[in-house]
C-alpha positions as CSV (number, residue, x, y, z in Angstrom):
1,X,-5.3,19.9,6.4
2,X,-8.8,19.0,7.5
3,X,-9.5,22.7,8.3
4,X,-8.3,23.6,4.8
5,X,-10.5,21.0,3.2
6,X,-13.5,22.1,5.3
7,X,-13.0,25.8,4.3
8,X,-13.0,24.8,0.6
9,X,-16.2,22.9,0.7
10,X,-19.1,24.7,-1.0
11,X,-22.4,24.7,0.8
12,X,-24.9,21.9,-0.1
13,X,-22.3,20.3,-2.4
14,X,-20.1,17.3,-2.0
15,X,-16.6,17.0,-3.4
16,X,-15.9,15.0,-6.5
17,X,-12.9,14.3,-8.7
18,X,-14.1,17.2,-11.0
19,X,-13.2,19.7,-8.2
20,X,-9.5,19.0,-8.9
21,X,-9.7,20.5,-12.3
22,X,-9.3,24.2,-13.1
23,X,-12.1,26.2,-11.6
24,X,-12.8,23.5,-9.0
25,X,-12.7,24.0,-5.2
26,X,-9.6,21.8,-4.9
27,X,-7.8,23.0,-8.1
28,X,-5.1,24.9,-6.2
29,X,-4.4,22.0,-3.7
30,X,-4.1,18.9,-5.9
31,X,-0.7,17.9,-4.4
32,X,-2.0,18.3,-0.9
33,X,-5.0,15.9,-1.2
34,X,-3.6,13.4,-3.7
35,X,-0.3,11.6,-4.3
36,X,0.3,13.6,-7.5
37,X,0.9,17.3,-7.9
38,X,-1.3,17.9,-10.9
39,X,-4.8,16.7,-11.9
40,X,-3.5,15.8,-15.3
41,X,-1.0,13.3,-13.7
42,X,-3.8,11.9,-11.5
43,X,-6.0,11.5,-14.6
44,X,-3.3,9.7,-16.7
45,X,-2.5,7.4,-13.8
46,X,-6.2,6.4,-13.3
47,X,-6.7,5.9,-17.1
48,X,-3.6,3.6,-17.2
49,X,-4.8,1.7,-14.1
50,X,-8.4,1.4,-15.4
51,X,-7.3,-0.2,-18.7
52,X,-7.5,-4.0,-18.6
53,X,-6.7,-5.4,-22.0
54,X,-8.8,-8.4,-23.2
55,X,-10.9,-8.4,-20.0
56,X,-12.9,-5.1,-20.0
57,X,-14.5,-2.8,-22.6
58,X,-12.6,0.5,-23.2
59,X,-15.3,2.5,-21.4
60,X,-15.9,-0.1,-18.7
61,X,-12.5,-0.8,-17.1
62,X,-11.1,-2.4,-14.0
63,X,-11.4,0.6,-11.7
64,X,-15.0,1.1,-12.7
65,X,-15.8,-2.4,-11.4
66,X,-14.1,-2.7,-8.1
67,X,-15.5,-5.1,-5.6
68,X,-17.3,-4.1,-2.4
69,X,-15.7,-5.8,0.5
70,X,-18.9,-6.1,2.4
71,X,-20.6,-8.1,-0.4
72,X,-17.7,-10.3,-1.3
73,X,-18.1,-13.9,0.0
74,X,-15.4,-15.5,2.1
75,X,-14.9,-18.1,-0.6
76,X,-14.1,-15.5,-3.2
77,X,-11.7,-13.7,-0.8
78,X,-9.8,-17.0,-0.3
79,X,-9.7,-17.7,-4.0
80,X,-8.3,-14.2,-4.6
81,X,-5.7,-14.6,-1.8
82,X,-4.6,-18.0,-3.1
83,X,-4.3,-16.6,-6.6
84,X,-2.2,-13.7,-5.4
85,X,0.1,-15.9,-3.3
86,X,0.5,-18.4,-6.2
87,X,-0.9,-21.2,-4.0
88,X,-3.4,-23.9,-4.7
89,X,-7.0,-23.1,-5.6
90,X,-9.3,-22.9,-2.6
91,X,-12.1,-25.5,-2.4
92,X,-15.5,-23.9,-3.0
93,X,-18.0,-24.1,-0.2
94,X,-21.6,-22.9,-0.2
95,X,-23.3,-20.5,2.2
96,X,-20.2,-18.8,3.6
97,X,-20.1,-15.1,3.2
98,X,-18.5,-12.0,4.8
99,X,-16.6,-11.8,8.0
100,X,-12.9,-12.4,8.6
101,X,-10.0,-10.2,7.6
102,X,-9.3,-11.9,4.2
103,X,-8.6,-9.4,1.4
104,X,-11.3,-8.7,-1.1
105,X,-10.8,-9.3,-4.8
106,X,-10.2,-6.3,-7.1
107,X,-13.0,-7.1,-9.5
108,X,-16.6,-6.3,-8.6
109,X,-19.0,-9.0,-7.5
110,X,-21.8,-6.6,-6.4
111,X,-22.6,-3.3,-4.7
112,X,-22.8,-3.0,-1.0
113,X,-26.1,-2.8,0.9
114,X,-24.9,0.6,2.2
115,X,-25.0,2.1,-1.3
116,X,-28.4,0.7,-1.9
117,X,-29.8,2.3,1.2
118,X,-28.1,5.7,0.7
119,X,-30.4,8.7,0.6
120,X,-31.0,9.5,-3.1
121,X,-31.7,13.1,-2.2
122,X,-28.2,13.8,-1.2
123,X,-26.8,13.0,-4.6
124,X,-29.4,15.1,-6.3
125,X,-28.4,18.2,-4.3
126,X,-24.9,18.1,-5.7
127,X,-23.9,19.2,-9.2
128,X,-23.4,16.5,-11.8
129,X,-19.6,15.6,-11.7
130,X,-17.5,15.5,-14.8
131,X,-17.3,11.7,-14.5
132,X,-20.8,10.3,-14.2
133,X,-21.4,7.6,-11.5
134,X,-23.4,5.8,-14.1
135,X,-20.3,5.0,-16.1
136,X,-19.5,1.9,-14.0
137,X,-22.6,0.0,-15.2
138,X,-24.5,-0.3,-18.4
139,X,-28.2,0.5,-18.9
140,X,-29.2,-3.0,-17.8
141,X,-27.3,-2.6,-14.5
142,X,-25.0,-5.5,-15.2
143,X,-21.9,-5.9,-13.1
144,X,-18.5,-7.6,-13.7
145,X,-16.8,-10.5,-11.9
146,X,-13.4,-11.6,-13.1
147,X,-14.0,-9.7,-16.4
148,X,-17.4,-11.5,-17.1
149,X,-20.9,-10.1,-16.8
150,X,-22.7,-11.7,-13.9
151,X,-26.2,-10.2,-13.8
152,X,-28.1,-7.3,-12.4
153,X,-26.6,-4.7,-10.1
154,X,-27.2,-1.3,-8.8
155,X,-25.5,1.9,-10.0
156,X,-22.6,3.3,-7.8
157,X,-23.3,6.3,-5.6
158,X,-20.0,8.0,-6.5
159,X,-18.0,7.7,-9.7
160,X,-14.8,5.7,-9.8
161,X,-12.5,8.7,-10.0
162,X,-14.1,10.2,-7.0
163,X,-13.4,6.9,-5.2
164,X,-9.7,7.6,-5.9
165,X,-10.1,11.0,-4.2
166,X,-11.8,9.4,-1.3
167,X,-9.0,6.8,-0.9
168,X,-6.4,9.6,-1.0
169,X,-8.2,11.7,1.6
170,X,-8.5,8.7,4.0
171,X,-5.0,7.2,3.5
172,X,-2.8,10.2,2.5
173,X,-4.5,13.0,4.4
174,X,-5.7,10.9,7.4
175,X,-9.3,12.1,7.5
176,X,-11.7,10.4,9.9
177,X,-14.7,8.4,8.6
178,X,-17.1,11.0,10.0
179,X,-15.3,13.7,8.0
180,X,-15.5,11.7,4.9
181,X,-19.2,11.5,5.2
182,X,-19.5,15.3,5.5
183,X,-17.1,16.0,2.5
184,X,-18.3,13.3,0.1
185,X,-21.8,12.4,1.2
186,X,-21.0,8.7,1.8
187,X,-21.3,6.6,4.9
188,X,-18.4,5.2,6.9
189,X,-19.1,1.6,5.8
190,X,-19.0,2.7,2.1
191,X,-15.7,4.5,2.8
192,X,-14.3,1.3,4.3
193,X,-15.4,-0.7,1.2
194,X,-13.7,1.9,-1.1
195,X,-10.5,1.9,0.8
196,X,-10.3,-1.9,0.9
197,X,-11.0,-2.2,-2.9
198,X,-8.5,0.5,-3.9
199,X,-5.8,-0.8,-1.6
200,X,-6.0,-4.3,-3.1
201,X,-6.1,-3.0,-6.6
202,X,-3.0,-0.8,-6.1
203,X,-1.2,-3.7,-4.4
204,X,-1.9,-5.9,-7.5
205,X,-1.1,-3.2,-10.0
206,X,2.3,-2.2,-8.4
207,X,3.5,-5.8,-8.8
208,X,3.6,-5.1,-12.5
209,X,4.6,-1.5,-12.4
210,X,7.5,-2.1,-10.1
211,X,8.9,-5.6,-10.8
212,X,12.0,-7.0,-9.1
213,X,15.0,-5.5,-11.1
214,X,17.5,-7.8,-12.7
215,X,21.2,-7.6,-12.0
216,X,21.9,-5.8,-15.3
217,X,19.2,-3.2,-14.6
218,X,20.6,-2.6,-11.2
219,X,24.1,-2.1,-12.5
220,X,22.8,0.2,-15.2
221,X,21.6,2.7,-12.6
222,X,24.3,2.1,-10.0
223,X,25.4,5.3,-8.1
224,X,29.0,6.2,-8.6
225,X,29.3,7.4,-5.0
226,X,28.8,3.8,-3.7
227,X,31.4,2.5,-6.2
228,X,33.9,5.1,-4.9
229,X,33.3,4.1,-1.3
230,X,33.5,0.3,-1.7
231,X,35.5,0.0,-4.9
232,X,32.9,-2.3,-6.5
233,X,29.3,-2.5,-7.4
234,X,28.0,-5.5,-5.5
235,X,25.3,-4.1,-3.3
236,X,21.9,-5.2,-4.7
237,X,19.6,-4.3,-1.8
238,X,19.6,-2.0,1.2
239,X,17.5,-3.6,3.8
240,X,15.9,-2.3,7.0
241,X,12.9,-2.7,9.3
242,X,10.4,-0.1,10.1
243,X,7.6,0.0,12.7
244,X,4.2,1.7,12.9
245,X,2.3,2.1,16.1
246,X,-0.7,-0.1,16.6
247,X,-3.6,-0.1,19.0
248,X,-3.0,-1.9,22.3
249,X,-4.8,-5.3,22.2
250,X,-7.0,-6.3,25.1
251,X,-5.9,-9.9,24.9
252,X,-2.6,-10.6,26.6
253,X,-1.5,-13.1,24.0
254,X,-1.9,-10.5,21.1
255,X,-0.5,-7.7,23.2
256,X,2.7,-9.7,23.9
257,X,3.1,-10.5,20.2
258,X,2.6,-6.9,19.2
259,X,4.9,-5.4,21.9
260,X,8.1,-4.0,20.5
261,X,11.1,-3.8,22.9
262,X,12.6,-1.2,20.6
263,X,9.6,1.2,20.5
264,X,8.3,0.2,23.9
265,X,4.8,0.0,22.4
266,X,2.5,-2.2,20.4
267,X,3.6,-2.0,16.7
268,X,3.4,-3.6,13.3
269,X,6.8,-4.3,11.8
270,X,7.8,-4.5,8.1
271,X,11.0,-5.4,6.3
272,X,11.8,-2.8,3.6
273,X,14.3,-3.0,0.8
274,X,15.5,-0.5,-1.8
275,X,18.3,-0.5,-4.4
276,X,21.3,1.8,-3.8
277,X,19.6,4.8,-5.2
278,X,16.5,4.4,-3.0
279,X,14.0,2.9,-5.4
280,X,11.8,0.1,-4.0
281,X,9.8,-2.6,-5.7
282,X,6.8,-4.7,-4.8
283,X,8.6,-7.8,-3.5
284,X,11.0,-5.7,-1.5
285,X,8.3,-4.9,1.0
286,X,6.9,-8.2,2.4
287,X,3.9,-8.6,4.5
288,X,3.9,-7.1,8.0
289,X,4.7,-8.9,11.3
290,X,3.8,-8.3,14.9
291,X,6.2,-5.8,16.6
292,X,7.7,-8.6,18.7
293,X,9.1,-10.5,15.7
294,X,12.9,-10.3,15.3
295,X,14.6,-9.2,12.2
296,X,16.0,-12.7,11.6
297,X,12.5,-14.3,11.9
298,X,11.0,-11.8,9.4
299,X,13.9,-12.4,7.0
300,X,13.4,-16.2,7.1
301,X,9.6,-16.0,6.7
302,X,9.6,-13.4,4.0
303,X,12.4,-15.1,2.0
304,X,13.4,-11.6,0.9
305,X,17.0,-12.7,0.4
306,X,15.9,-15.0,-2.5
307,X,15.5,-11.8,-4.6
308,X,19.3,-11.0,-4.4
309,X,21.3,-12.7,-7.2
310,X,24.1,-15.0,-5.9
311,X,27.3,-13.2,-5.5
312,X,25.6,-9.8,-4.9
313,X,25.4,-8.2,-1.5
314,X,22.7,-6.9,0.9
315,X,23.6,-4.0,3.2
316,X,22.1,-3.9,6.7
317,X,22.7,-2.1,10.0
318,X,24.3,-3.6,13.1
319,X,21.1,-5.1,14.5
320,X,20.5,-7.4,11.5
321,X,22.3,-10.6,12.5
322,X,21.6,-12.4,9.2
323,X,25.1,-13.3,8.2
324,X,24.4,-17.0,8.3
325,X,21.2,-16.7,6.4
326,X,23.0,-14.8,3.6
327,X,25.7,-17.4,3.4
328,X,23.1,-20.1,2.9
329,X,21.8,-18.5,-0.3
330,X,25.1,-17.3,-1.6
331,X,24.6,-13.6,-0.8
332,X,27.2,-11.3,0.8
333,X,26.1,-9.5,4.0
334,X,27.6,-6.1,4.5
335,X,27.1,-5.2,8.1
336,X,29.0,-3.0,10.5
337,X,30.6,-4.9,13.4
338,X,29.3,-4.4,16.9
339,X,31.8,-3.4,19.5
340,X,32.8,-6.4,21.6
341,X,32.4,-6.6,25.4
342,X,35.2,-4.7,27.0
343,X,36.4,-3.2,23.8
344,X,37.1,0.5,24.3
345,X,37.5,1.4,20.7
346,X,36.9,-0.2,17.3
347,X,39.7,-0.9,14.9
348,X,40.3,1.4,12.1
349,X,38.9,-1.1,9.6
350,X,35.7,-1.6,11.5
351,X,35.3,2.2,11.9
352,X,35.8,2.8,8.2
353,X,33.2,0.1,7.4
354,X,30.7,1.6,9.8
355,X,31.1,5.0,8.2
356,X,30.8,3.7,4.6
357,X,27.6,1.7,5.5
358,X,26.2,4.7,7.3
359,X,26.6,7.0,4.3
360,X,25.3,4.5,1.7
361,X,22.3,3.6,3.8
362,X,20.8,7.1,3.7
363,X,18.4,6.2,0.7
364,X,16.5,3.5,2.6
365,X,16.3,5.7,5.8
366,X,14.9,8.5,3.6
367,X,12.5,6.1,1.9
368,X,11.1,4.9,5.2
369,X,10.8,8.4,6.5
370,X,9.0,9.7,3.4
371,X,6.6,6.9,3.5
372,X,5.4,8.0,6.9
373,X,5.5,11.7,6.1
374,X,3.5,11.5,2.9
375,X,0.9,9.1,4.3
376,X,-0.8,10.2,7.5
377,X,-2.5,6.9,7.9
378,X,0.8,5.6,9.1
379,X,1.2,8.4,11.6
380,X,-1.7,7.2,13.8
381,X,-2.1,3.9,15.6
382,X,-3.3,1.1,13.3
383,X,-6.6,-0.4,14.3
384,X,-6.6,-3.9,15.7
385,X,-9.5,-4.7,13.3
386,X,-7.2,-4.0,10.3
387,X,-4.7,-6.7,11.2
C-alpha cells in the first residue's frame, strides 16, 4: 500500500484531500486510503461531522477548530476527560501544561509550535488545494475554545479535510511518521497532534451516531435464524474479548500486567459487544485493559452488563465465567458448558447448546476480525507511549 501511494505522488507536490476527487492522483483508490469507497461519501461524512449547531458558524465548524494536543494544557485535558466520563469538574490549577497521556479536547485551544516553525516554502511549492487551509481561521487569526473566540492564533498548515486524509493514512493504512512527512509535507509531531485530535473527535461523535439500542429497537432488527435456533428472541448482546499486541515494557511491573497467557505476549485487551446481527455501538466497546486482566475483571470494571435490559440475555463463549455477575443484574447468561474433569463426552443437550452458540456468535467474531483487517494500526504492536 505504501508503494502504491508513493508511485501516485507527483513530484514537488504534497497530497491533499482534493486529490481524492476526479482527476486527482488518488481518485481511483479512495476506498484504499480512506474508510469510505467514494470521495462523495467522505465529503458528506465530514460535512456532517463538522456541523455544530449553536456553537460554530456554518463556515467555521467543529472539525475546522480541532485542538492541538501539544498546546493543550493538562488542566484542559482533565476537564475534557471529566466531562466525557460524566464525573465531577476538575479543579483548575495554574501553570500546569502538557505532559501525561490525558486525552486532548476536541475543540481548538491553539496551534502547535510545530506548525508555527514549519517551512513556509514547502506549502508554496504545492498547488492550492480545493479546501483552503485558511478556512479554519478568520482574517484576524482568531481561534475557538469550547465554541467561543479566544484571541489571536496562527493559520493551519493543512486544511481540515486533508487532516482527515492524514488520519486515515496513519490509522487505516498504517503509514509510518516518516512517510507521512514525505507525502503531506508535515512533521511527525504535527501528525501526532492531528491523529490525537481526530481520534478524540470521532470517539465523541460516535457516541451520538451509535447510541445504545433499546429493547424494542433490538427486537425490530432481530435475525430470524437466531429465533429458529433458540426458539425465542432474548439475546441482546454477543460479548467477546479481543487482544492487540503491544510493545514489551522494560519495567517488570508493567510487563507482568501486559503479559497475556493466551497470546503469550504483551497485549492490550478489550471487551467487545455487538447485537445478534453484528452491529456494535459506542458503549459496547469499553476502555482497554492490560493483557493480564481476566474477562471477569474487565466485565466488572466496565459495567458492560448494565446495558442489557433485565430479562434479556448475553451470549459468551466457554471462557467467560460471568454467570454470577449476570445473575446479580438480572441478565441471562448463555454460555456453553465446559467438559468436566474425567468426562469423555458431553451430553446431547450440552453439545446442542455449544453448536447453537457457535453458529450465532459468528457476527462478533467477524466484527473483531474486520476491525483488525480494515485498520492496519491494530496489526502492529501498540507503542508503550500510547497507553
